[in-house]
C-alpha positions as CSV (number, residue, x, y, z in Angstrom):
1,M,-175.7,61.8,34.7
2,P,-176.8,59.0,32.4
3,V,-178.7,59.6,29.2
4,W,-180.8,56.4,29.0
5,L,-179.7,54.1,31.8
6,T,-180.8,54.7,35.4
7,E,-178.1,55.6,37.9
8,H,-178.2,52.1,39.3
9,E,-178.1,50.5,35.8
10,H,-175.1,52.7,34.9
11,A,-173.3,51.6,38.1
12,V,-174.0,47.9,37.3
13,V,-172.7,48.3,33.7
14,A,-169.5,50.0,35.1
15,A,-169.0,47.1,37.6
16,V,-169.5,44.6,34.8
17,A,-167.1,46.5,32.6
18,D,-164.4,45.9,35.2
19,R,-165.3,42.2,35.4
20,L,-165.0,41.9,31.6
21,I,-162.0,44.2,31.1
22,P,-160.3,44.3,34.5
23,P,-157.8,46.8,35.6
24,Y,-154.4,45.2,35.3
25,D,-150.9,46.8,35.6
26,E,-151.0,49.9,33.3
27,H,-154.5,49.0,32.0
28,P,-157.1,51.1,33.8
29,G,-160.0,48.6,33.2
30,G,-163.5,49.1,31.7
31,A,-165.0,51.3,34.3
32,A,-162.2,53.8,34.3
33,L,-162.2,53.9,30.5
34,G,-165.9,55.0,30.5
35,V,-167.5,51.9,29.1
36,A,-170.7,52.6,31.0
37,D,-170.9,56.1,29.4
38,Y,-170.3,54.6,26.0
39,I,-173.0,52.1,26.4
40,D,-175.4,54.6,27.9
41,G,-174.7,56.9,24.9
42,L,-175.4,54.1,22.5
43,L,-178.7,53.2,24.2
44,G,-179.7,56.8,24.3
45,A,-178.3,57.7,20.8
46,F,-181.7,59.0,19.7
47,E,-182.1,61.3,22.7
48,V,-180.1,63.9,20.8
49,D,-180.1,65.3,17.3
50,P,-178.3,64.3,15.3
51,P,-178.2,60.8,16.9
52,R,-174.8,59.8,18.4
53,I,-174.2,57.0,15.8
54,W,-171.5,58.2,13.5
55,A,-168.9,60.7,14.5
56,G,-168.1,63.4,11.9
57,G,-164.9,63.8,10.2
58,P,-162.6,63.5,8.4
59,F,-160.3,64.5,11.3
60,S,-160.3,64.4,15.1
61,G,-157.8,67.2,15.4
62,R,-155.5,64.9,17.5
63,A,-152.9,64.7,14.7
64,G,-153.7,67.9,12.8
65,G,-156.5,68.9,10.6
66,E,-159.8,70.5,11.7
67,S,-161.4,68.8,14.6
68,S,-164.8,67.5,13.5
69,F,-165.3,64.0,15.1
70,D,-167.5,65.5,17.8
71,Q,-170.0,66.8,15.2
72,F,-172.2,63.7,14.7
73,M,-173.6,63.0,11.2
74,T,-177.2,63.1,10.3
75,L,-178.6,59.7,9.3
76,S,-180.5,59.0,6.2
77,P,-184.1,57.7,6.7
78,L,-183.0,54.1,6.0
79,E,-180.0,54.4,8.4
80,E,-182.2,55.8,11.1
81,L,-184.7,53.0,10.6
82,A,-181.9,50.4,10.8
83,W,-180.3,51.9,13.9
84,R,-183.6,52.6,15.7
85,T,-184.6,48.9,15.1
86,R,-181.2,47.7,16.4
87,I,-181.3,50.0,19.5
88,E,-185.0,50.2,20.3
89,G,-186.3,47.0,18.8
90,S,-189.1,46.5,16.4
91,K,-191.9,47.4,18.9
92,G,-194.5,45.9,16.6
93,M,-193.9,48.5,13.9
94,V,-194.3,47.0,10.4
95,E,-191.4,49.0,9.0
96,R,-189.1,47.6,11.7
97,E,-190.2,44.0,11.3
98,R,-189.1,43.3,7.8
99,N,-187.1,40.3,9.1
100,G,-189.3,39.5,12.0
101,D,-189.6,40.7,15.6
102,V,-186.4,42.4,16.9
103,I,-185.5,42.8,20.6
104,G,-183.4,45.9,20.7
105,F,-180.4,46.7,22.8
106,Q,-182.4,48.8,25.2
107,Q,-184.7,45.9,26.2
108,Q,-181.7,43.5,26.2
109,Y,-179.9,45.8,28.7
110,R,-182.9,46.5,30.9
111,E,-183.7,42.7,31.2
112,G,-180.1,41.7,31.4
113,I,-179.2,44.1,34.2
114,A,-182.4,43.1,36.1
115,A,-181.5,39.4,35.8
116,L,-178.1,40.1,37.5
117,G,-180.0,41.0,40.6
118,R,-180.7,44.3,42.4
119,D,-177.9,43.5,44.8
120,F,-175.3,42.9,42.1
121,L,-173.1,45.8,43.3
122,D,-173.1,44.4,46.8
123,V,-172.0,40.8,46.1
124,T,-168.4,39.4,45.9
125,P,-166.6,39.6,42.5
126,E,-166.8,35.8,42.4
127,E,-170.6,36.0,42.7
128,Q,-170.8,38.7,40.1
129,D,-168.9,36.4,37.7
130,T,-171.2,33.5,38.5
131,R,-174.2,35.7,37.7
132,L,-172.6,36.9,34.5
133,R,-171.9,33.4,33.4
134,A,-175.6,32.5,34.0
135,Q,-176.6,35.4,31.6
136,R,-174.5,34.1,28.7
137,E,-176.1,36.1,25.8
138,F,-176.3,39.3,27.8
139,K,-172.6,38.9,28.8
140,R,-171.7,38.4,25.1
141,L,-173.5,41.6,24.1
142,L,-172.0,43.6,27.0
143,Y,-168.5,42.3,26.2
144,A,-168.8,43.4,22.6
145,H,-170.0,46.9,23.7
146,A,-167.4,47.0,26.4
147,C,-164.6,46.5,23.9
148,E,-166.1,49.2,21.6
149,G,-166.3,51.6,24.6
150,A,-162.8,50.9,25.8
151,Y,-161.0,51.2,22.5
152,A,-163.2,53.3,20.2
153,A,-162.6,57.0,19.5
154,P,-163.4,58.9,22.7
155,E,-166.1,61.0,20.9
156,Y,-168.4,58.1,21.5
157,G,-168.1,58.4,25.2
158,G,-165.5,55.8,26.2
159,N,-161.7,55.5,26.0
160,R,-161.4,58.4,28.5
161,S,-158.2,60.4,28.0
162,L,-157.2,58.0,25.3
163,A,-156.2,55.6,28.1
164,G,-157.6,52.5,26.2
165,W,-155.4,53.3,23.2
166,T,-152.4,53.9,25.5
167,A,-152.9,50.6,27.4
168,I,-152.8,48.6,24.1
169,Q,-150.0,50.8,22.6
170,F,-152.2,52.0,19.8
171,G,-151.2,55.4,18.4
172,G,-154.8,56.4,17.8
173,D,-156.2,58.2,14.8
174,V,-153.3,59.8,13.0
175,Q,-155.0,61.4,10.0
176,P,-154.2,63.6,8.3
177,R,-150.5,63.0,9.2
178,G,-150.6,59.2,8.6
179,Y,-147.9,56.8,9.6
180,T,-144.2,57.2,8.8
181,D,-142.3,54.4,7.1
182,E,-140.4,53.9,10.4
183,E,-143.7,53.4,12.3
184,V,-144.9,50.6,10.0
185,T,-141.6,48.9,9.1
186,G,-141.4,45.4,10.5
187,R,-145.0,45.3,11.7
188,E,-146.9,42.1,11.0
């Protein structure tokens, strides 16, 4: 169940994720990687305490060490102000408008998804692409977040089963073990 998006919005984001990062050969595509869950978690980051902004650490436990990535860090007051402004927008609050009015990610997603049309899930892939091209700024934002969701640490809600890392042949977080000389020799 989505944290911030509606069920319909979540489904639209998942469909768009597959248009932007399509399934291909061994790559599962954006929807299967959990991009919609990642974006929903980002938009609803302040629905939980501590907010889901920065995973803890120093280790995930995937390569040894004590697993602590899933313990999100508490934000300082300044960090919270910056992230709330980025996600929620300035909302006319003086402390959030130091650099002027800010339209947050939440509003950008709500308006961007609406602009794609209520029937977005029912139209052909070609029509979906046409609608996405017409929403250039929203598509750019969604693509950046789709890449984050597909290839970030899975504690943020995407990269299900590490499939994003597997698809791009990234070994993932290897701390505290690190990389061996053989693993980095000859890499450019």
